[in-house]
N, C-alpha and C positions, 0 to 999 in steps of 0.2 A: 574454467564454471562460473554460470550464471548467478546471481543475487537470489535468495530467497523472497523476495519481493521487492518488485520495481517502484517507484514512485512518478508522476509528473507533474507537471502544472501545465493544462491548455484553454485559455478560453475561459478561463472562472471556474474549471473543475478539474480539481484532483483526484489524480487514478491511481490506486493501490491497487496493482497486478500481483496476487502470488503466482509464485512461477519453478512448482516444483512437481514437473511432471512425472518424473519418475518416483516419486510418492504420491503422485494423484492426489497432486496441491493440500495433505495433510498438514496437519496446523501442530507442528511440534511448540515447545513454548520457545525457541528461536525465531521460529518464522511465527509466533504470535505478537512478541517482544519486536519484532520487529514492522509488523502492522500496528501497533500501538502505538510505536513511537511515530509513527508517517502521518498516523493523527494528529496526534499532540505534539508534536512537531510545527503543525499546521493550524493548528487551531486555530490560534488570533492572527491568522492572513486576511486582512477585512477584501485584498481582490480576491476572496474562493467564495464561489456561490454555491458549491454543492461539491460532494464527495461520492467516488462509485468507488466500489471495492469488487473487484473482480479475479477470477482464476479459476 
């Protein structure tokens, strides 16, 4: 099983991707918590210039 939220950093961009195709990427509380954690965990990274949420 894959993670419901995938996080990657590339070239100053934080990519947060919701990966729940079986649920049409609906946000459960667990998924919402994972998305929030991804942003909060990287909020103070001076190398990041932009964040992109997809899914």
